[in-house]
C-alpha angles and dihedrals in degrees: 000000000000133000122241116245093246090058091054090047091050093050092046094048095047093047091046092056088051097046095041089059088060095045090049092051093049092046090050092051091052100040103031092216133100093213096058093040091053093050093049091047095048094045091050093046095053094044095045093044091058093045091048092053093050090047092053093049092051093049088047087067093054116089096193111123099010126121126212116240115259 
C-alpha cells in the first residue's frame, strides 16, 4: 500500500505550519526581533518541508512494519 503524493504533501504542509510556529517562537526569544525570527522561521520551514517530503517518499518505498489490508 502506498500513499498518494498529495497525501504526503498535505501531511508535510500541516506539520510544517505546526513546527514553524515553534521555530519562530524560539527564534524570537533568542533574537528579540520579529524580522529576524520571521526570516529564520521561513527559511527553516521551506527547507524542512522539502526534506520531509523526500523523507516520506523514501519511507513509502520501505515495506518494513506495514501490514497488508485484510
